[in-house]
Backbone as ProteinMPNN parsed JSONL, in Angstrom:
{"seq_chain_A": "MVKTIYIVKTIHGEATIEILLTSTGIAEISTNTLTWIAVSLAITAIIIVVAILLYRRRRRYRGKGKRKKR", "coords_chain_A": {"N_chain_A": [[141.997, 112.276, 111.718], [140.919, 111.269, 114.636], [138.526, 110.368, 116.94], [138.307, 110.308, 120.425], [136.36, 109.373, 123.078], [135.802, 110.146, 126.38], [134.184, 109.087, 129.315], [133.46, 110.682, 132.153], [132.849, 110.273, 135.525], [131.3, 112.313, 137.823], [130.355, 114.468, 140.614], [128.079, 115.737, 139.686], [127.156, 113.977, 137.845], [127.425, 112.143, 134.836], [129.897, 113.146, 132.587], [130.775, 113.714, 129.288], [133.792, 113.782, 127.53], [135.09, 114.827, 124.594], [137.866, 114.148, 122.64], [139.905, 115.221, 120.109], [142.196, 113.55, 118.193], [144.799, 114.839, 116.702], [147.404, 116.526, 114.837], [147.81, 118.594, 116.615], [147.129, 117.553, 119.192], [147.577, 117.581, 121.985], [147.168, 120.26, 122.761], [144.433, 120.597, 122.167], [143.287, 118.731, 123.925], [143.978, 119.873, 126.412], [142.577, 122.341, 126.29], [139.944, 121.419, 126.046], [139.585, 120.023, 128.514], [140.002, 122.115, 130.331], [137.921, 123.939, 129.679], [135.752, 122.284, 130.251], [136.07, 121.937, 133.009], [135.649, 124.579, 133.871], [132.98, 124.942, 133.072], [131.72, 122.981, 134.654], [132.248, 124.015, 137.219], [130.791, 126.404, 137.062], [128.204, 125.357, 136.815], [127.935, 124.071, 139.301], [128.064, 126.31, 140.99], [125.712, 127.688, 140.234], [123.77, 125.781, 140.996], [124.184, 125.726, 143.772], [123.498, 128.366, 144.472], [120.776, 128.43, 143.718], [119.781, 126.449, 145.431], [120.229, 127.655, 147.937], [118.542, 129.9, 147.724], [116.01, 128.634, 147.464], [115.924, 127.311, 149.95], [115.894, 129.487, 151.718], [113.458, 130.688, 150.944], [111.62, 128.636, 151.574], [111.946, 128.533, 154.368], [110.979, 131.084, 155.067], [108.275, 130.877, 154.222], [107.391, 128.763, 155.879], [107.681, 129.945, 158.402], [105.764, 132.046, 158.248], [103.438, 130.515, 157.941], [103.31, 129.124, 160.399], [102.905, 131.256, 162.147], [100.395, 132.192, 161.313], [98.759, 129.974, 161.881], [98.92, 129.848, 164.686]], "CA_chain_A": [[141.028, 112.731, 112.736], [140.416, 110.158, 115.45], [137.811, 110.879, 118.13], [138.279, 109.44, 121.611], [135.375, 109.921, 124.01], [135.959, 109.68, 127.759], [133.032, 109.344, 130.187], [133.984, 110.96, 133.494], [131.796, 110.306, 136.534], [131.549, 113.351, 138.82], [129.251, 114.673, 141.557], [126.906, 116.157, 138.918], [126.678, 112.864, 137.029], [128.413, 111.719, 133.85], [130.254, 114.166, 131.609], [131.548, 113.127, 128.192], [134.824, 114.67, 127.003], [135.541, 114.382, 123.27], [139.219, 114.611, 122.338], [140.285, 114.968, 118.722], [143.616, 113.24, 118.078], [145.371, 115.362, 115.456], [148.79, 116.983, 115.04], [147.774, 119.438, 117.817], [146.262, 116.808, 120.108], [147.796, 117.978, 123.377], [146.54, 121.567, 122.944], [142.988, 120.389, 122.163], [142.942, 118.04, 125.169], [144.083, 120.828, 127.521], [141.481, 123.304, 126.176], [138.699, 120.707, 126.353], [139.485, 119.762, 129.951], [139.883, 123.402, 131.031], [136.566, 124.449, 129.462], [134.837, 121.394, 130.977], [136.202, 122.271, 134.436], [134.996, 125.882, 134.046], [131.529, 124.709, 132.959], [131.283, 122.226, 135.843], [132.277, 124.959, 138.348], [129.655, 127.312, 136.87], [126.988, 124.589, 137.121], [127.88, 123.888, 140.763], [127.752, 127.622, 141.576], [124.284, 127.947, 139.975], [123.005, 124.845, 141.829], [124.314, 126.176, 145.162], [122.713, 129.606, 144.601], [119.355, 128.049, 143.65], [119.474, 125.723, 146.668], [120.169, 128.64, 149.035], [117.318, 130.697, 147.525], [114.866, 127.773, 147.787], [115.947, 127.078, 151.4], [115.441, 130.726, 152.361], [112.024, 130.839, 150.665], [110.899, 127.623, 152.369], [112.006, 128.986, 155.756], [110.047, 132.214, 155.202], [106.899, 130.379, 154.13], [107.11, 127.97, 157.082], [107.515, 130.899, 159.502], [104.471, 132.716, 158.08], [102.4, 129.515, 158.184], [103.235, 128.869, 161.841], [102.32, 132.447, 162.773], [98.972, 132.211, 160.97], [98.095, 128.878, 162.599], [98.823, 130.22, 166.097]], "C_chain_A": [[140.429, 111.527, 113.473], [139.781, 110.73, 116.706], [137.876, 109.858, 119.248], [137.368, 110.093, 122.637], [135.584, 109.292, 125.383], [134.713, 110.03, 128.559], [133.56, 109.482, 131.614], [132.82, 111.064, 134.459], [132.172, 111.315, 137.619], [130.35, 113.444, 139.755], [127.962, 114.978, 140.798], [126.316, 115.005, 138.124], [127.783, 112.444, 136.078], [128.638, 112.834, 132.832], [131.149, 113.531, 130.55], [132.527, 114.173, 127.666], [135.311, 114.08, 125.679], [136.903, 114.992, 122.979], [139.566, 114.219, 120.904], [141.8, 114.761, 118.649], [144.121, 113.681, 116.702], [146.821, 115.739, 115.722], [148.881, 117.852, 116.292], [146.843, 118.793, 118.846], [146.356, 117.302, 121.529], [147.055, 119.288, 123.677], [145.016, 121.41, 123.05], [142.52, 119.716, 123.451], [142.924, 119.029, 126.329], [142.911, 121.812, 127.488], [140.156, 122.642, 126.544], [138.528, 120.517, 127.857], [139.284, 121.06, 130.718], [138.472, 123.965, 130.891], [135.556, 123.612, 130.245], [134.86, 121.704, 132.468], [135.467, 123.583, 134.727], [133.474, 125.718, 134.023], [131.005, 123.998, 134.199], [131.241, 123.139, 137.068], [131.089, 125.909, 138.268], [128.35, 126.614, 137.243], [126.845, 124.414, 138.635], [127.489, 125.196, 141.445], [126.264, 127.927, 141.427], [123.426, 127.07, 140.881], [123.018, 125.31, 143.281], [123.443, 127.4, 145.394], [121.222, 129.282, 144.636], [118.928, 127.358, 144.942], [119.322, 126.687, 147.839], [118.877, 129.449, 148.934], [116.082, 129.882, 147.913], [114.778, 127.562, 149.305], [115.423, 128.305, 152.138], [113.944, 130.916, 152.177], [111.194, 129.882, 151.512], [110.828, 128.061, 153.829], [110.987, 130.099, 155.987], [108.601, 131.724, 155.201], [106.501, 129.6, 155.384], [106.841, 128.899, 158.27], [106.158, 131.579, 159.441], [103.326, 131.757, 158.418], [102.213, 129.262, 159.674], [102.553, 130.038, 162.552], [100.809, 132.493, 162.536], [98.193, 131.159, 161.775], [97.896, 129.24, 164.078], [97.782, 131.326, 166.268]], "O_chain_A": [[139.529, 110.861, 112.961], [140.414, 111.482, 117.447], [137.544, 108.689, 119.055], [137.585, 111.242, 123.021], [135.548, 108.071, 125.533], [134.234, 111.162, 128.487], [134.045, 108.517, 132.205], [131.901, 111.854, 134.241], [133.22, 111.197, 138.255], [129.443, 112.613, 139.703], [126.883, 114.542, 141.199], [125.139, 115.026, 137.764], [128.951, 112.392, 136.464], [127.687, 113.394, 132.288], [132.152, 112.894, 130.87], [132.143, 115.31, 127.389], [135.87, 112.983, 125.642], [137.077, 116.208, 123.062], [139.525, 113.045, 120.536], [142.583, 115.648, 118.988], [143.908, 113.011, 115.692], [147.4, 115.316, 116.723], [149.912, 117.855, 116.965], [145.889, 119.417, 119.31], [145.341, 117.433, 122.214], [146.4, 119.415, 124.711], [144.386, 122.014, 123.918], [141.484, 120.081, 124.006], [141.991, 119.04, 127.132], [142.313, 122.095, 128.525], [139.343, 123.222, 127.263], [137.468, 120.809, 128.411], [138.486, 121.109, 131.654], [137.888, 124.42, 131.874], [134.619, 124.151, 130.833], [133.817, 121.733, 133.12], [134.744, 123.682, 135.719], [132.769, 126.289, 134.856], [129.962, 124.37, 134.736], [130.31, 123.056, 137.869], [130.448, 126.191, 139.281], [127.493, 127.199, 137.905], [125.758, 124.59, 139.184], [126.678, 125.196, 142.372], [125.622, 128.373, 142.379], [122.46, 127.552, 141.472], [121.984, 125.291, 143.949], [122.728, 127.474, 146.394], [120.49, 129.796, 145.482], [117.858, 127.637, 145.483], [118.397, 126.555, 148.64], [118.195, 129.662, 149.937], [115.203, 130.385, 148.613], [113.691, 127.626, 149.879], [114.616, 128.19, 153.06], [113.235, 131.262, 153.122], [110.184, 130.275, 152.096], [109.773, 127.972, 154.456], [110.232, 130.075, 156.96], [107.804, 132.101, 156.06], [105.392, 129.765, 155.89], [105.907, 128.683, 159.042], [105.469, 131.683, 160.455], [102.368, 132.133, 159.094], [101.082, 129.193, 160.156], [101.73, 129.837, 163.445], [100.041, 132.797, 163.448], [97.105, 131.431, 162.282], [96.839, 128.974, 164.652], [97.546, 131.785, 167.385]]}, "name": "protein", "num_of_chains": 1, "seq": "MVKTIYIVKTIHGEATIEILLTSTGIAEISTNTLTWIAVSLAITAIIIVVAILLYRRRRRYRGKGKRKKR"}
């Protein structure tokens, strides 16, 4: 059981991928990378959704504020 840790720099930051080198090393590497990709995509989707919601809310508040001031 030999652990090799790779630090991958992406848009989100740094993601560590642990790969266990055993008799079934290739299978474990593929599953690890696939799961990591899925997680990263999910995180990006959540960030995008939150950003859109915040942007919409800010726009609404700004509009109301301008109307009140006038």
